[in-house]
C-alpha positions as CSV (number, residue, x, y, z in Angstrom):
1,M,2.2,-6.9,8.3
2,D,0.4,-3.7,9.2
3,I,1.1,-0.3,7.6
4,T,-0.7,2.8,9.0
5,I,-1.3,6.0,6.9
6,T,-3.9,8.8,6.9
7,S,-6.7,9.1,4.4
8,E,-4.5,11.8,2.7
9,Q,-1.5,9.6,2.0
10,K,-0.1,6.8,-0.1
11,V,2.9,4.6,0.7
12,H,5.4,2.9,-1.6
13,I,6.3,-0.8,-1.0
14,K,9.0,-2.7,-2.8
15,L,9.6,-6.5,-2.9
16,N,13.0,-7.9,-2.0
17,P,12.8,-11.6,-2.6
18,V,15.2,-13.8,-0.6
19,T,15.8,-17.5,0.0
20,A,15.1,-19.2,3.3
21,T,18.7,-18.3,4.3
22,G,18.3,-14.7,3.3
23,K,20.1,-14.7,0.0
24,P,18.7,-12.7,-2.9
25,A,16.2,-14.6,-5.1
26,S,14.5,-14.1,-8.4
27,L,10.8,-14.2,-9.4
28,D,9.4,-15.7,-12.5
29,G,7.6,-12.7,-14.0
30,V,6.0,-9.8,-12.1
31,A,4.2,-9.9,-8.8
32,T,0.5,-9.4,-8.5
33,F,-0.9,-6.7,-6.2
34,E,-4.6,-6.9,-5.3
35,V,-6.9,-5.2,-2.8
36,T,-9.0,-8.1,-1.4
37,S,-11.0,-5.9,1.0
38,G,-11.5,-2.3,1.8
39,D,-11.3,0.8,-0.4
40,A,-7.6,1.3,-1.0
41,T,-6.2,1.4,-4.5
42,I,-2.9,0.3,-6.0
43,E,-0.5,1.8,-8.6
44,A,1.9,-1.0,-9.5
45,D,5.5,-0.1,-10.6
46,A,6.4,-1.0,-14.2
47,D,9.0,-3.5,-13.0
48,G,6.4,-5.5,-11.1
49,L,8.4,-5.4,-7.9
50,G,6.8,-2.5,-6.2
51,A,3.6,-0.4,-5.9
52,F,2.0,2.6,-4.2
53,L,-0.7,1.6,-1.8
54,I,-3.2,4.5,-1.9
55,S,-5.6,5.2,1.0
56,G,-9.3,5.5,0.5
57,D,-11.1,8.6,1.6
58,A,-12.4,7.2,4.9
59,A,-10.7,5.6,7.9
60,G,-10.7,1.8,7.9
61,T,-8.5,-1.2,7.0
62,S,-7.9,-2.6,3.5
63,V,-6.2,-5.9,2.9
64,V,-3.6,-6.0,0.1
65,A,-2.5,-9.5,-1.2
66,I,0.8,-9.8,-3.0
67,S,1.6,-13.0,-4.9
68,A,4.4,-14.1,-7.2
69,D,5.6,-17.2,-9.0
70,V,9.0,-18.3,-7.6
71,D,9.5,-21.3,-9.8
72,L,12.0,-20.2,-12.4
73,S,11.3,-23.2,-14.7
74,D,8.1,-24.0,-16.7
75,G,6.3,-24.9,-13.4
76,V,4.4,-22.5,-11.1
77,S,5.0,-22.2,-7.4
78,T,3.2,-19.2,-6.0
79,I,3.9,-17.5,-2.7
80,T,1.6,-14.9,-1.2
81,E,1.9,-12.3,1.5
82,S,-0.6,-9.8,2.7
83,I,-0.6,-6.3,4.2
84,N,-3.2,-4.7,6.4
85,L,-3.3,-1.0,5.2
86,V,-4.8,0.8,8.2
87,V,-6.1,4.2,7.3
88,T,-6.8,6.8,9.9
89,D,-8.3,10.3,9.8
90,P,-5.7,13.0,9.4
91,L,-5.1,15.4,12.3
92,A,-5.6,19.1,12.0
93,S,-2.4,21.0,11.1
94,S,-3.8,24.5,11.4
95,L,-6.7,26.1,13.2
96,G,-7.8,27.7,9.9
97,L,-8.6,31.1,11.5
98,I,-11.3,33.0,9.6
99,V,-11.8,36.7,10.2
100,D,-15.2,38.2,9.4
101,A,-15.7,41.7,8.1
102,P,-15.7,44.3,10.9
103,V,-19.1,45.5,12.1
104,S,-20.2,48.6,14.0
105,K,-20.2,48.6,17.8
């Protein structure tokens, strides 16, 4: 999955685990969010089901890996998904007009 934001933004993602037929499912514990490449950062939610993906200061792509244990017993069965966080340079929103002090003709 690709998500595109500017270098002045962050975006919130939330997990919604489902079974193969689309029914709600549970996780065993909290998910892990990790930047595996690039300069994005992550602020995970306390409940372990969501996080803010925060852009770096420069344009580029970061890869975020999300993994969770879906085995609700003593065993471990981990599933993983990844996100390409594509960061672009922001566009100007103002011309930023600067007026110099008047001078004699």
